[in-house]
Residue frames as qw, qx, qy, qz and C-alpha x, y, z in Angstrom:
[[0.228, 0.724, 0.457, 0.464, -35.39, -28.49, 36.29],
 [0.301, -0.943, -0.129, 0.057, -35.09, -25.98, 39.10],
 [0.634, -0.449, 0.266, 0.571, -31.33, -26.21, 38.90],
 [0.457, 0.341, 0.469, 0.674, -31.37, -25.24, 35.21],
 [0.045, -0.884, -0.334, -0.323, -33.64, -22.29, 35.92],
 [0.532, -0.801, 0.016, 0.273, -31.39, -21.28, 38.81],
 [0.629, -0.160, 0.360, 0.670, -28.27, -21.49, 36.61],
 [0.301, 0.578, 0.457, 0.606, -29.93, -19.47, 33.85],
 [0.211, -0.934, -0.238, -0.163, -31.13, -16.79, 36.27],
 [0.598, -0.703, 0.131, 0.361, -27.77, -16.60, 38.05],
 [0.477, -0.350, 0.504, 0.630, -25.45, -16.82, 35.04],
 [0.531, 0.647, 0.534, 0.121, -27.71, -15.92, 32.10],
 [0.155, 0.982, -0.032, -0.104, -26.52, -12.34, 31.70],
 [0.372, -0.658, 0.583, 0.298, -22.89, -13.40, 32.03],
 [0.619, 0.121, 0.724, 0.281, -23.35, -16.09, 29.40],
 [0.441, 0.826, 0.346, 0.057, -25.00, -13.60, 27.04],
 [0.051, -0.943, 0.267, 0.192, -22.16, -11.12, 27.53],
 [0.502, -0.399, 0.700, 0.312, -19.55, -13.84, 26.90],
 [0.607, 0.415, 0.645, 0.209, -21.39, -15.01, 23.77],
 [0.293, 0.945, 0.144, -0.028, -21.61, -11.44, 22.47],
 [0.255, -0.807, 0.460, 0.269, -17.92, -10.90, 23.18],
 [0.577, -0.114, 0.744, 0.318, -16.97, -14.08, 21.29],
 [0.522, 0.669, 0.513, 0.127, -19.27, -13.16, 18.38],
 [0.107, 0.984, -0.066, -0.126, -17.81, -9.65, 18.22],
 [0.413, -0.615, 0.592, 0.316, -14.24, -10.98, 18.38],
 [0.608, 0.163, 0.715, 0.305, -14.85, -13.41, 15.51],
 [0.398, 0.843, 0.358, 0.059, -16.57, -10.74, 13.42],
 [0.064, -0.948, 0.244, 0.192, -13.78, -8.22, 13.99],
 [0.555, -0.376, 0.657, 0.344, -11.16, -10.83, 13.21],
 [0.596, 0.461, 0.598, 0.274, -12.76, -11.45, 9.81],
 [0.215, 0.969, 0.126, 0.002, -12.88, -7.72, 9.12],
 [0.307, -0.805, 0.435, 0.262, -9.24, -7.29, 10.11],
 [0.636, -0.068, 0.688, 0.343, -8.22, -10.23, 7.92],
 [0.502, 0.703, 0.461, 0.206, -10.08, -8.77, 4.93],
 [0.008, 0.992, -0.075, -0.097, -8.53, -5.37, 5.54],
 [0.478, -0.584, 0.563, 0.336, -5.04, -6.87, 5.67],
 [0.636, 0.258, 0.644, 0.339, -5.65, -8.66, 2.36],
 [0.327, 0.896, 0.274, 0.121, -6.79, -5.40, 0.76],
 [0.220, -0.912, 0.283, 0.200, -3.75, -3.61, 2.14],
 [0.623, -0.256, 0.629, 0.387, -1.47, -6.28, 0.69],
 [0.549, 0.564, 0.528, 0.317, -3.06, -5.81, -2.72],
 [0.081, 0.994, 0.066, 0.010, -2.71, -2.03, -2.41],
 [0.445, -0.715, 0.439, 0.312, 0.94, -2.39, -1.43],
 [0.658, 0.098, 0.620, 0.417, 1.55, -4.52, -4.52],
 [0.379, 0.817, 0.360, 0.241, -0.01, -1.80, -6.70],
 [0.173, -0.967, 0.149, 0.116, 2.08, 0.88, -5.01],
 [0.620, -0.412, 0.538, 0.395, 5.21, -1.19, -5.56],
 [0.597, 0.428, 0.544, 0.406, 4.41, -1.47, -9.29],
 [0.149, 0.967, 0.171, 0.117, 3.85, 2.28, -9.48],
 [0.391, -0.829, 0.317, 0.244, 7.17, 2.95, -7.76],
 [0.666, -0.084, 0.585, 0.454, 8.98, 0.65, -10.19],
 [0.447, 0.700, 0.443, 0.338, 7.34, 2.47, -13.10],
 [0.085, -0.996, 0.011, 0.022, 8.32, 5.83, -11.62],
 [0.574, -0.573, 0.446, 0.378, 11.89, 4.65, -11.18],
 [0.618, 0.236, 0.577, 0.479, 12.06, 3.57, -14.83],
 [0.237, 0.895, 0.310, 0.216, 10.53, 6.86, -15.91],
 [0.303, -0.918, 0.175, 0.187, 13.07, 8.80, -13.86],
 [0.635, -0.278, 0.540, 0.477, 15.91, 6.81, -15.43],
 [0.505, 0.544, 0.524, 0.418, 14.53, 7.57, -18.89],
 [0.016, 0.990, 0.124, 0.066, 14.26, 11.28, -18.07],
 [0.500, -0.720, 0.342, 0.338, 17.83, 11.24, -16.76],
 [0.631, 0.038, 0.582, 0.511, 19.09, 9.62, -19.95],
 [0.337, 0.788, 0.419, 0.300, 17.13, 12.12, -22.04],
 [0.182, -0.978, 0.050, 0.093, 18.63, 15.01, -20.13],
 [0.604, -0.454, 0.475, 0.451, 22.12, 13.56, -20.56],
 [0.557, 0.359, 0.570, 0.486, 21.56, 13.27, -24.31],
 [0.123, 0.942, 0.268, 0.160, 20.22, 16.82, -24.43],
 [0.404, -0.839, 0.228, 0.284, 23.27, 18.04, -22.51],
 [0.618, -0.158, 0.562, 0.527, 25.59, 16.28, -24.96],
 [0.419, 0.654, 0.502, 0.380, 23.68, 17.74, -27.90],
 [0.073, -0.994, -0.078, 0.013, 24.02, 21.22, -26.43],
 [0.526, -0.626, 0.402, 0.413, 27.76, 20.69, -25.89],
 [0.591, 0.187, 0.594, 0.513, 28.11, 19.55, -29.50],
 [0.233, 0.870, 0.368, 0.230, 26.17, 22.59, -30.66],
 [0.285, -0.927, 0.132, 0.205, 28.44, 24.87, -28.62],
 [0.615, -0.324, 0.524, 0.492, 31.50, 23.15, -30.04],
 [0.499, 0.492, 0.551, 0.453, 30.19, 23.61, -33.59],
 [0.040, 0.978, 0.187, 0.081, 29.45, 27.29, -32.93],
 [0.455, -0.759, 0.304, 0.354, 32.95, 27.76, -31.54],
 [0.613, -0.011, 0.586, 0.530, 34.44, 26.16, -34.66],
 [0.347, 0.739, 0.465, 0.341, 32.33, 28.36, -36.89],
 [0.153, -0.985, -0.032, 0.068, 33.35, 31.49, -35.00],
 [0.598, -0.499, 0.400, 0.484, 37.03, 30.57, -35.31],
 [0.552, 0.319, 0.541, 0.549, 36.77, 30.63, -39.09]]
């Protein structure tokens, strides 16, 4: 019995510090894991947004091309009318 009391008095604080360190490490590991999962979900949402933006930019580019062609046709028609 005296040996147990001696061990606890000699190593009690060290054991408490080690236990607290292990508890803190496990708790932080769970938090980091949860954070990484949330970041993965956020990255997936950002990827979807970027794909949508890319499609939108392509549509705007096509619209501008069509507008440019329409303006060229209008200029051509005006030139033909002015020639007459």
